[in-house]
PDB file with one MODEL, atoms N, CA, C and O in Angstrom:
MODEL        1
ATOM      1  N   UNK A   1     -14.396   5.390   5.269  1.00  0.00           N
ATOM      2  CA  UNK A   1     -13.378   5.153   6.252  1.00  0.00           C
ATOM      3  C   UNK A   1     -12.139   5.967   5.886  1.00  0.00           C
ATOM      4  O   UNK A   1     -11.629   5.839   4.773  1.00  0.00           O
ATOM      5  N   UNK A   2     -11.642   6.809   6.809  1.00  0.00           N
ATOM      6  CA  UNK A   2     -10.439   7.587   6.514  1.00  0.00           C
ATOM      7  C   UNK A   2      -9.222   6.673   6.438  1.00  0.00           C
ATOM      8  O   UNK A   2      -9.146   5.665   7.139  1.00  0.00           O
ATOM      9  N   UNK A   3      -8.281   7.033   5.586  1.00  0.00           N
ATOM     10  CA  UNK A   3      -7.108   6.180   5.435  1.00  0.00           C
ATOM     11  C   UNK A   3      -6.023   6.521   6.436  1.00  0.00           C
ATOM     12  O   UNK A   3      -5.247   5.645   6.819  1.00  0.00           O
ATOM     13  N   UNK A   4      -5.946   7.794   6.878  1.00  0.00           N
ATOM     14  CA  UNK A   4      -4.920   8.221   7.826  1.00  0.00           C
ATOM     15  C   UNK A   4      -5.544   9.086   8.910  1.00  0.00           C
ATOM     16  O   UNK A   4      -6.390   9.937   8.636  1.00  0.00           O
ATOM     17  N   UNK A   5      -5.116   8.854  10.142  1.00  0.00           N
ATOM     18  CA  UNK A   5      -5.560   9.647  11.290  1.00  0.00           C
ATOM     19  C   UNK A   5      -4.322  10.180  11.992  1.00  0.00           C
ATOM     20  O   UNK A   5      -3.391   9.425  12.268  1.00  0.00           O
ATOM     21  N   UNK A   6      -4.306  11.472  12.281  1.00  0.00           N
ATOM     22  CA  UNK A   6      -3.208  12.087  13.025  1.00  0.00           C
ATOM     23  C   UNK A   6      -3.712  12.357  14.439  1.00  0.00           C
ATOM     24  O   UNK A   6      -4.732  13.019  14.634  1.00  0.00           O
ATOM     25  N   UNK A   7      -2.987  11.838  15.409  1.00  0.00           N
ATOM     26  CA  UNK A   7      -3.343  12.042  16.810  1.00  0.00           C
ATOM     27  C   UNK A   7      -2.248  12.876  17.455  1.00  0.00           C
ATOM     28  O   UNK A   7      -1.106  12.434  17.580  1.00  0.00           O
ATOM     29  N   UNK A   8      -2.606  14.084  17.861  1.00  0.00           N
ATOM     30  CA  UNK A   8      -1.678  14.969  18.566  1.00  0.00           C
ATOM     31  C   UNK A   8      -1.745  14.641  20.048  1.00  0.00           C
ATOM     32  O   UNK A   8      -2.757  14.890  20.704  1.00  0.00           O
ATOM     33  N   UNK A   9      -0.670  14.084  20.567  1.00  0.00           N
ATOM     34  CA  UNK A   9      -0.605  13.685  21.962  1.00  0.00           C
ATOM     35  C   UNK A   9      -0.188  14.892  22.802  1.00  0.00           C
ATOM     36  O   UNK A   9       0.783  15.579  22.484  1.00  0.00           O
ATOM     37  N   UNK A  10      -0.931  15.135  23.869  1.00  0.00           N
ATOM     38  CA  UNK A  10      -0.605  16.216  24.791  1.00  0.00           C
ATOM     39  C   UNK A  10       0.284  15.683  25.911  1.00  0.00           C
ATOM     40  O   UNK A  10       0.316  14.480  26.169  1.00  0.00           O
ATOM     41  N   UNK A  11       0.995  16.573  26.563  1.00  0.00           N
ATOM     42  CA  UNK A  11       1.889  16.177  27.650  1.00  0.00           C
ATOM     43  C   UNK A  11       1.162  15.411  28.745  1.00  0.00           C
ATOM     44  O   UNK A  11       1.737  14.511  29.358  1.00  0.00           O
ATOM     45  N   UNK A  12      -0.080  15.753  28.993  1.00  0.00           N
ATOM     46  CA  UNK A  12      -0.827  15.163  30.105  1.00  0.00           C
ATOM     47  C   UNK A  12      -1.652  13.939  29.717  1.00  0.00           C
ATOM     48  O   UNK A  12      -2.248  13.305  30.586  1.00  0.00           O
ATOM     49  N   UNK A  13      -1.698  13.595  28.436  1.00  0.00           N
ATOM     50  CA  UNK A  13      -2.455  12.421  28.008  1.00  0.00           C
ATOM     51  C   UNK A  13      -1.814  11.152  28.557  1.00  0.00           C
ATOM     52  O   UNK A  13      -0.592  11.010  28.557  1.00  0.00           O
ATOM     53  N   UNK A  14      -2.642  10.246  29.019  1.00  0.00           N
ATOM     54  CA  UNK A  14      -2.123   8.971  29.506  1.00  0.00           C
ATOM     55  C   UNK A  14      -2.065   7.974  28.351  1.00  0.00           C
ATOM     56  O   UNK A  14      -2.743   8.136  27.336  1.00  0.00           O
ATOM     57  N   UNK A  15      -1.251   6.956  28.524  1.00  0.00           N
ATOM     58  CA  UNK A  15      -1.157   5.931  27.495  1.00  0.00           C
ATOM     59  C   UNK A  15      -2.498   5.236  27.288  1.00  0.00           C
ATOM     60  O   UNK A  15      -2.874   4.933  26.156  1.00  0.00           O
ATOM     61  N   UNK A  16      -3.211   4.985  28.368  1.00  0.00           N
ATOM     62  CA  UNK A  16      -4.517   4.325  28.276  1.00  0.00           C
ATOM     63  C   UNK A  16      -5.476   5.137  27.398  1.00  0.00           C
ATOM     64  O   UNK A  16      -6.189   4.576  26.566  1.00  0.00           O
ATOM     65  N   UNK A  17      -5.488   6.454  27.590  1.00  0.00           N
ATOM     66  CA  UNK A  17      -6.359   7.316  26.784  1.00  0.00           C
ATOM     67  C   UNK A  17      -5.974   7.273  25.303  1.00  0.00           C
ATOM     68  O   UNK A  17      -6.835   7.184  24.428  1.00  0.00           O
ATOM     69  N   UNK A  18      -4.684   7.336  25.042  1.00  0.00           N
ATOM     70  CA  UNK A  18      -4.192   7.313  23.662  1.00  0.00           C
ATOM     71  C   UNK A  18      -4.500   5.974  23.007  1.00  0.00           C
ATOM     72  O   UNK A  18      -4.890   5.926  21.840  1.00  0.00           O
ATOM     73  N   UNK A  19      -4.325   4.885  23.752  1.00  0.00           N
ATOM     74  CA  UNK A  19      -4.603   3.557  23.204  1.00  0.00           C
ATOM     75  C   UNK A  19      -6.084   3.430  22.840  1.00  0.00           C
ATOM     76  O   UNK A  19      -6.417   2.834  21.816  1.00  0.00           O
ATOM     77  N   UNK A  20      -6.960   3.974  23.656  1.00  0.00           N
ATOM     78  CA  UNK A  20      -8.395   3.937  23.350  1.00  0.00           C
ATOM     79  C   UNK A  20      -8.707   4.712  22.067  1.00  0.00           C
ATOM     80  O   UNK A  20      -9.486   4.246  21.235  1.00  0.00           O
ATOM     81  N   UNK A  21      -8.102   5.889  21.904  1.00  0.00           N
ATOM     82  CA  UNK A  21      -8.280   6.647  20.658  1.00  0.00           C
ATOM     83  C   UNK A  21      -7.817   5.837  19.459  1.00  0.00           C
ATOM     84  O   UNK A  21      -8.476   5.811  18.419  1.00  0.00           O
ATOM     85  N   UNK A  22      -6.685   5.182  19.613  1.00  0.00           N
ATOM     86  CA  UNK A  22      -6.130   4.355  18.543  1.00  0.00           C
ATOM     87  C   UNK A  22      -7.090   3.227  18.163  1.00  0.00           C
ATOM     88  O   UNK A  22      -7.335   2.984  16.981  1.00  0.00           O
ATOM     89  N   UNK A  23      -7.617   2.557  19.150  1.00  0.00           N
ATOM     90  CA  UNK A  23      -8.537   1.437  18.891  1.00  0.00           C
ATOM     91  C   UNK A  23      -9.829   1.904  18.223  1.00  0.00           C
ATOM     92  O   UNK A  23     -10.384   1.197  17.381  1.00  0.00           O
ATOM     93  N   UNK A  24     -10.308   3.094  18.595  1.00  0.00           N
ATOM     94  CA  UNK A  24     -11.602   3.582  18.110  1.00  0.00           C
ATOM     95  C   UNK A  24     -11.561   4.136  16.693  1.00  0.00           C
ATOM     96  O   UNK A  24     -12.597   4.188  16.030  1.00  0.00           O
ATOM     97  N   UNK A  25     -10.404   4.549  16.215  1.00  0.00           N
ATOM     98  CA  UNK A  25     -10.352   5.146  14.884  1.00  0.00           C
ATOM     99  C   UNK A  25     -10.512   4.086  13.798  1.00  0.00           C
ATOM    100  O   UNK A  25     -10.048   2.955  13.941  1.00  0.00           O
ATOM    101  N   UNK A  26     -11.172   4.471  12.722  1.00  0.00           N
ATOM    102  CA  UNK A  26     -11.355   3.575  11.584  1.00  0.00           C
ATOM    103  C   UNK A  26     -10.154   3.585  10.637  1.00  0.00           C
ATOM    104  O   UNK A  26     -10.043   2.726   9.763  1.00  0.00           O
ATOM    105  N   UNK A  27      -9.268   4.544  10.810  1.00  0.00           N
ATOM    106  CA  UNK A  27      -8.126   4.697   9.897  1.00  0.00           C
ATOM    107  C   UNK A  27      -7.192   3.498   9.988  1.00  0.00           C
ATOM    108  O   UNK A  27      -7.001   2.919  11.058  1.00  0.00           O
ATOM    109  N   UNK A  28      -6.621   3.142   8.862  1.00  0.00           N
ATOM    110  CA  UNK A  28      -5.664   2.035   8.798  1.00  0.00           C
ATOM    111  C   UNK A  28      -4.242   2.499   9.088  1.00  0.00           C
ATOM    112  O   UNK A  28      -3.384   1.689   9.441  1.00  0.00           O
ATOM    113  N   UNK A  29      -3.991   3.782   8.943  1.00  0.00           N
ATOM    114  CA  UNK A  29      -2.683   4.352   9.261  1.00  0.00           C
ATOM    115  C   UNK A  29      -2.902   5.438  10.308  1.00  0.00           C
ATOM    116  O   UNK A  29      -3.735   6.327  10.128  1.00  0.00           O
ATOM    117  N   UNK A  30      -2.144   5.360  11.408  1.00  0.00           N
ATOM    118  CA  UNK A  30      -2.273   6.332  12.485  1.00  0.00           C
ATOM    119  C   UNK A  30      -0.904   6.951  12.744  1.00  0.00           C
ATOM    120  O   UNK A  30       0.091   6.248  12.920  1.00  0.00           O
ATOM    121  N   UNK A  31      -0.878   8.278  12.762  1.00  0.00           N
ATOM    122  CA  UNK A  31       0.348   9.025  13.018  1.00  0.00           C
ATOM    123  C   UNK A  31       0.198   9.704  14.375  1.00  0.00           C
ATOM    124  O   UNK A  31      -0.740  10.469  14.596  1.00  0.00           O
ATOM    125  N   UNK A  32       1.131   9.418  15.279  1.00  0.00           N
ATOM    126  CA  UNK A  32       1.150  10.058  16.586  1.00  0.00           C
ATOM    127  C   UNK A  32       2.172  11.190  16.551  1.00  0.00           C
ATOM    128  O   UNK A  32       3.332  10.974  16.200  1.00  0.00           O
ATOM    129  N   UNK A  33       1.741  12.390  16.915  1.00  0.00           N
ATOM    130  CA  UNK A  33       2.637  13.538  17.038  1.00  0.00           C
ATOM    131  C   UNK A  33       2.838  13.745  18.540  1.00  0.00           C
ATOM    132  O   UNK A  33       1.909  14.095  19.269  1.00  0.00           O
ATOM    133  N   UNK A  34       4.080  13.518  18.980  1.00  0.00           N
ATOM    134  CA  UNK A  34       4.371  13.519  20.407  1.00  0.00           C
ATOM    135  C   UNK A  34       5.152  14.753  20.836  1.00  0.00           C
ATOM    136  O   UNK A  34       6.040  15.209  20.116  1.00  0.00           O
ATOM    137  N   UNK A  35       4.824  15.295  22.005  1.00  0.00           N
ATOM    138  CA  UNK A  35       5.636  16.383  22.545  1.00  0.00           C
ATOM    139  C   UNK A  35       6.964  15.814  23.038  1.00  0.00           C
ATOM    140  O   UNK A  35       7.110  14.599  23.179  1.00  0.00           O
ATOM    141  N   UNK A  36       7.921  16.686  23.296  1.00  0.00           N
ATOM    142  CA  UNK A  36       9.233  16.214  23.739  1.00  0.00           C
ATOM    143  C   UNK A  36       9.128  15.410  25.035  1.00  0.00           C
ATOM    144  O   UNK A  36       9.808  14.397  25.197  1.00  0.00           O
ATOM    145  N   UNK A  37       8.289  15.854  25.942  1.00  0.00           N
ATOM    146  CA  UNK A  37       8.070  15.127  27.194  1.00  0.00           C
ATOM    147  C   UNK A  37       6.578  14.899  27.360  1.00  0.00           C
ATOM    148  O   UNK A  37       5.776  15.826  27.247  1.00  0.00           O
ATOM    149  N   UNK A  38       6.220  13.656  27.629  1.00  0.00           N
ATOM    150  CA  UNK A  38       4.812  13.308  27.796  1.00  0.00           C
ATOM    151  C   UNK A  38       4.694  12.130  28.746  1.00  0.00           C
ATOM    152  O   UNK A  38       5.664  11.407  28.974  1.00  0.00           O
ATOM    153  N   UNK A  39       3.500  11.938  29.301  1.00  0.00           N
ATOM    154  CA  UNK A  39       3.247  10.775  30.154  1.00  0.00           C
ATOM    155  C   UNK A  39       3.164   9.500  29.314  1.00  0.00           C
ATOM    156  O   UNK A  39       3.645   8.442  29.721  1.00  0.00           O
ATOM    157  N   UNK A  40       2.564   9.615  28.169  1.00  0.00           N
ATOM    158  CA  UNK A  40       2.395   8.452  27.288  1.00  0.00           C
ATOM    159  C   UNK A  40       3.682   8.192  26.517  1.00  0.00           C
ATOM    160  O   UNK A  40       4.447   9.114  26.235  1.00  0.00           O
ATOM    161  N   UNK A  41       3.907   6.948  26.183  1.00  0.00           N
ATOM    162  CA  UNK A  41       5.054   6.529  25.383  1.00  0.00           C
ATOM    163  C   UNK A  41       6.385   6.853  26.060  1.00  0.00           C
ATOM    164  O   UNK A  41       7.306   7.385  25.439  1.00  0.00           O
ATOM    165  N   UNK A  42       6.462   6.519  27.351  1.00  0.00           N
ATOM    166  CA  UNK A  42       7.700   6.719  28.094  1.00  0.00           C
ATOM    167  C   UNK A  42       8.361   5.402  28.471  1.00  0.00           C
ATOM    168  O   UNK A  42       9.490   5.383  28.963  1.00  0.00           O
ATOM    169  N   UNK A  43       7.653   4.298  28.237  1.00  0.00           N
ATOM    170  CA  UNK A  43       8.175   2.977  28.624  1.00  0.00           C
ATOM    171  C   UNK A  43       8.052   2.009  27.459  1.00  0.00           C
ATOM    172  O   UNK A  43       7.197   2.161  26.587  1.00  0.00           O
ATOM    173  N   UNK A  44       8.925   1.014  27.467  1.00  0.00           N
ATOM    174  CA  UNK A  44       8.897  -0.007  26.418  1.00  0.00           C
ATOM    175  C   UNK A  44       7.550  -0.713  26.340  1.00  0.00           C
ATOM    176  O   UNK A  44       7.074  -1.026  25.249  1.00  0.00           O
ATOM    177  N   UNK A  45       6.934  -0.966  27.492  1.00  0.00           N
ATOM    178  CA  UNK A  45       5.662  -1.698  27.453  1.00  0.00           C
ATOM    179  C   UNK A  45       4.555  -0.911  26.762  1.00  0.00           C
ATOM    180  O   UNK A  45       3.615  -1.513  26.244  1.00  0.00           O
ATOM    181  N   UNK A  46       4.640   0.413  26.739  1.00  0.00           N
ATOM    182  CA  UNK A  46       3.667   1.212  25.973  1.00  0.00           C
ATOM    183  C   UNK A  46       3.779   0.867  24.492  1.00  0.00           C
ATOM    184  O   UNK A  46       2.773   0.638  23.821  1.00  0.00           O
ATOM    185  N   UNK A  47       5.006   0.832  23.991  1.00  0.00           N
ATOM    186  CA  UNK A  47       5.229   0.538  22.577  1.00  0.00           C
ATOM    187  C   UNK A  47       4.883  -0.912  22.253  1.00  0.00           C
ATOM    188  O   UNK A  47       4.339  -1.202  21.187  1.00  0.00           O
ATOM    189  N   UNK A  48       5.195  -1.810  23.165  1.00  0.00           N
ATOM    190  CA  UNK A  48       4.877  -3.220  22.954  1.00  0.00           C
ATOM    191  C   UNK A  48       3.366  -3.431  22.867  1.00  0.00           C
ATOM    192  O   UNK A  48       2.885  -4.147  21.989  1.00  0.00           O
ATOM    193  N   UNK A  49       2.631  -2.813  23.770  1.00  0.00           N
ATOM    194  CA  UNK A  49       1.173  -2.956  23.758  1.00  0.00           C
ATOM    195  C   UNK A  49       0.558  -2.339  22.506  1.00  0.00           C
ATOM    196  O   UNK A  49      -0.361  -2.906  21.915  1.00  0.00           O
ATOM    197  N   UNK A  50       1.066  -1.181  22.107  1.00  0.00           N
ATOM    198  CA  UNK A  50       0.571  -0.556  20.881  1.00  0.00           C
ATOM    199  C   UNK A  50       0.859  -1.433  19.670  1.00  0.00           C
ATOM    200  O   UNK A  50       0.021  -1.558  18.777  1.00  0.00           O
ATOM    201  N   UNK A  51       2.036  -2.038  19.636  1.00  0.00           N
ATOM    202  CA  UNK A  51       2.393  -2.923  18.515  1.00  0.00           C
ATOM    203  C   UNK A  51       1.460  -4.124  18.433  1.00  0.00           C
ATOM    204  O   UNK A  51       1.054  -4.520  17.341  1.00  0.00           O
ATOM    205  N   UNK A  52       1.118  -4.703  19.571  1.00  0.00           N
ATOM    206  CA  UNK A  52       0.188  -5.844  19.606  1.00  0.00           C
ATOM    207  C   UNK A  52      -1.178  -5.422  19.077  1.00  0.00           C
ATOM    208  O   UNK A  52      -1.770  -6.122  18.255  1.00  0.00           O
ATOM    209  N   UNK A  53      -1.676  -4.287  19.542  1.00  0.00           N
ATOM    210  CA  UNK A  53      -2.981  -3.795  19.090  1.00  0.00           C
ATOM    211  C   UNK A  53      -2.961  -3.465  17.597  1.00  0.00           C
ATOM    212  O   UNK A  53      -3.914  -3.767  16.878  1.00  0.00           O
ATOM    213  N   UNK A  54      -1.890  -2.855  17.141  1.00  0.00           N
ATOM    214  CA  UNK A  54      -1.791  -2.497  15.717  1.00  0.00           C
ATOM    215  C   UNK A  54      -1.853  -3.747  14.852  1.00  0.00           C
ATOM    216  O   UNK A  54      -2.560  -3.773  13.845  1.00  0.00           O
ATOM    217  N   UNK A  55      -1.117  -4.780  15.240  1.00  0.00           N
ATOM    218  CA  UNK A  55      -1.154  -6.039  14.470  1.00  0.00           C
ATOM    219  C   UNK A  55      -2.552  -6.645  14.483  1.00  0.00           C
ATOM    220  O   UNK A  55      -3.050  -7.088  13.448  1.00  0.00           O
ATOM    221  N   UNK A  56      -3.182  -6.662  15.655  1.00  0.00           N
ATOM    222  CA  UNK A  56      -4.508  -7.262  15.793  1.00  0.00           C
ATOM    223  C   UNK A  56      -5.550  -6.515  14.966  1.00  0.00           C
ATOM    224  O   UNK A  56      -6.477  -7.124  14.433  1.00  0.00           O
ATOM    225  N   UNK A  57      -5.398  -5.197  14.859  1.00  0.00           N
ATOM    226  CA  UNK A  57      -6.365  -4.378  14.131  1.00  0.00           C
ATOM    227  C   UNK A  57      -5.974  -4.127  12.680  1.00  0.00           C
ATOM    228  O   UNK A  57      -6.739  -3.514  11.936  1.00  0.00           O
ATOM    229  N   UNK A  58      -4.802  -4.588  12.266  1.00  0.00           N
ATOM    230  CA  UNK A  58      -4.344  -4.380  10.892  1.00  0.00           C
ATOM    231  C   UNK A  58      -4.014  -2.932  10.592  1.00  0.00           C
ATOM    232  O   UNK A  58      -4.262  -2.447   9.487  1.00  0.00           O
ATOM    233  N   UNK A  59      -3.452  -2.237  11.578  1.00  0.00           N
ATOM    234  CA  UNK A  59      -3.138  -0.814  11.411  1.00  0.00           C
ATOM    235  C   UNK A  59      -1.632  -0.592  11.376  1.00  0.00           C
ATOM    236  O   UNK A  59      -0.853  -1.365  11.934  1.00  0.00           O
ATOM    237  N   UNK A  60      -1.247   0.491  10.703  1.00  0.00           N
ATOM    238  CA  UNK A  60       0.138   0.926  10.648  1.00  0.00           C
ATOM    239  C   UNK A  60       0.290   2.142  11.543  1.00  0.00           C
ATOM    240  O   UNK A  60      -0.577   3.015  11.571  1.00  0.00           O
ATOM    241  N   UNK A  61       1.409   2.196  12.285  1.00  0.00           N
ATOM    242  CA  UNK A  61       1.657   3.299  13.211  1.00  0.00           C
ATOM    243  C   UNK A  61       2.936   4.027  12.820  1.00  0.00           C
ATOM    244  O   UNK A  61       3.945   3.404  12.492  1.00  0.00           O
ATOM    245  N   UNK A  62       2.878   5.355  12.861  1.00  0.00           N
ATOM    246  CA  UNK A  62       4.058   6.196  12.683  1.00  0.00           C
ATOM    247  C   UNK A  62       4.127   7.143  13.865  1.00  0.00           C
ATOM    248  O   UNK A  62       3.101   7.569  14.395  1.00  0.00           O
ATOM    249  N   UNK A  63       5.352   7.472  14.275  1.00  0.00           N
ATOM    250  CA  UNK A  63       5.561   8.381  15.405  1.00  0.00           C
ATOM    251  C   UNK A  63       6.403   9.561  14.957  1.00  0.00           C
ATOM    252  O   UNK A  63       7.412   9.393  14.273  1.00  0.00           O
ATOM    253  N   UNK A  64       5.984  10.751  15.345  1.00  0.00           N
ATOM    254  CA  UNK A  64       6.763  11.962  15.119  1.00  0.00           C
ATOM    255  C   UNK A  64       7.125  12.525  16.485  1.00  0.00           C
ATOM    256  O   UNK A  64       6.247  12.900  17.261  1.00  0.00           O
ATOM    257  N   UNK A  65       8.428  12.583  16.779  1.00  0.00           N
ATOM    258  CA  UNK A  65       8.878  13.086  18.068  1.00  0.00           C
ATOM    259  C   UNK A  65      10.277  13.665  17.936  1.00  0.00           C
ATOM    260  O   UNK A  65      11.082  13.195  17.133  1.00  0.00           O
ATOM    261  N   UNK A  66      10.557  14.684  18.727  1.00  0.00           N
ATOM    262  CA  UNK A  66      11.905  15.246  18.765  1.00  0.00           C
ATOM    263  C   UNK A  66      12.728  14.624  19.885  1.00  0.00           C
ATOM    264  O   UNK A  66      13.903  14.954  20.048  1.00  0.00           O
ATOM    265  N   UNK A  67      12.124  13.732  20.654  1.00  0.00           N
ATOM    266  CA  UNK A  67      12.810  13.070  21.757  1.00  0.00           C
ATOM    267  C   UNK A  67      13.542  11.833  21.229  1.00  0.00           C
ATOM    268  O   UNK A  67      12.889  10.898  20.766  1.00  0.00           O
ATOM    269  N   UNK A  68      14.880  11.800  21.285  1.00  0.00           N
ATOM    270  CA  UNK A  68      15.625  10.658  20.743  1.00  0.00           C
ATOM    271  C   UNK A  68      15.326   9.330  21.444  1.00  0.00           C
ATOM    272  O   UNK A  68      15.365   8.277  20.806  1.00  0.00           O
ATOM    273  N   UNK A  69      15.029   9.366  22.740  1.00  0.00           N
ATOM    274  CA  UNK A  69      14.701   8.129  23.452  1.00  0.00           C
ATOM    275  C   UNK A  69      13.386   7.538  22.945  1.00  0.00           C
ATOM    276  O   UNK A  69      13.275   6.329  22.747  1.00  0.00           O
ATOM    277  N   UNK A  70      12.412   8.388  22.741  1.00  0.00           N
ATOM    278  CA  UNK A  70      11.114   7.936  22.213  1.00  0.00           C
ATOM    279  C   UNK A  70      11.295   7.376  20.804  1.00  0.00           C
ATOM    280  O   UNK A  70      10.740   6.329  20.473  1.00  0.00           O
ATOM    281  N   UNK A  71      12.058   8.062  19.990  1.00  0.00           N
ATOM    282  CA  UNK A  71      12.309   7.580  18.627  1.00  0.00           C
ATOM    283  C   UNK A  71      12.982   6.219  18.633  1.00  0.00           C
ATOM    284  O   UNK A  71      12.652   5.359  17.816  1.00  0.00           O
ATOM    285  N   UNK A  72      13.917   6.016  19.540  1.00  0.00           N
ATOM    286  CA  UNK A  72      14.607   4.739  19.634  1.00  0.00           C
ATOM    287  C   UNK A  72      13.660   3.613  20.030  1.00  0.00           C
ATOM    288  O   UNK A  72      13.683   2.536  19.435  1.00  0.00           O
ATOM    289  N   UNK A  73      12.821   3.868  21.046  1.00  0.00           N
ATOM    290  CA  UNK A  73      11.850   2.848  21.465  1.00  0.00           C
ATOM    291  C   UNK A  73      10.838   2.569  20.361  1.00  0.00           C
ATOM    292  O   UNK A  73      10.486   1.414  20.121  1.00  0.00           O
ATOM    293  N   UNK A  74      10.371   3.609  19.693  1.00  0.00           N
ATOM    294  CA  UNK A  74       9.395   3.427  18.618  1.00  0.00           C
ATOM    295  C   UNK A  74       9.981   2.594  17.489  1.00  0.00           C
ATOM    296  O   UNK A  74       9.307   1.727  16.933  1.00  0.00           O
ATOM    297  N   UNK A  75      11.217   2.856  17.158  1.00  0.00           N
ATOM    298  CA  UNK A  75      11.875   2.120  16.081  1.00  0.00           C
ATOM    299  C   UNK A  75      12.027   0.633  16.429  1.00  0.00           C
ATOM    300  O   UNK A  75      11.958  -0.225  15.549  1.00  0.00           O
ATOM    301  N   UNK A  76      12.233   0.338  17.706  1.00  0.00           N
ATOM    302  CA  UNK A  76      12.395  -1.049  18.151  1.00  0.00           C
ATOM    303  C   UNK A  76      11.112  -1.860  17.970  1.00  0.00           C
ATOM    304  O   UNK A  76      11.163  -3.081  17.821  1.00  0.00           O
ATOM    305  N   UNK A  77       9.971  -1.186  17.984  1.00  0.00           N
ATOM    306  CA  UNK A  77       8.692  -1.906  17.867  1.00  0.00           C
ATOM    307  C   UNK A  77       8.027  -1.640  16.550  1.00  0.00           C
ATOM    308  O   UNK A  77       6.945  -2.165  16.288  1.00  0.00           O
TER     309      UNK A  77
ENDMDL
END
């Protein structure tokens, strides 16, 4: 089982698609690399849902983004 998985999010990826990738990985730590503007991770409920899934699956999430709004929302969850 890998300990860390890096998921490069594309501008056109939907949150649903990203969440499925997150659920399917065996890694306990998942790092999302986000573009400055993307469809996924644009709303608070995206972060809230990811936080619920992470807790349920025992996973740690990290976000890398140059977008200050995304960083602020990620930090809140």
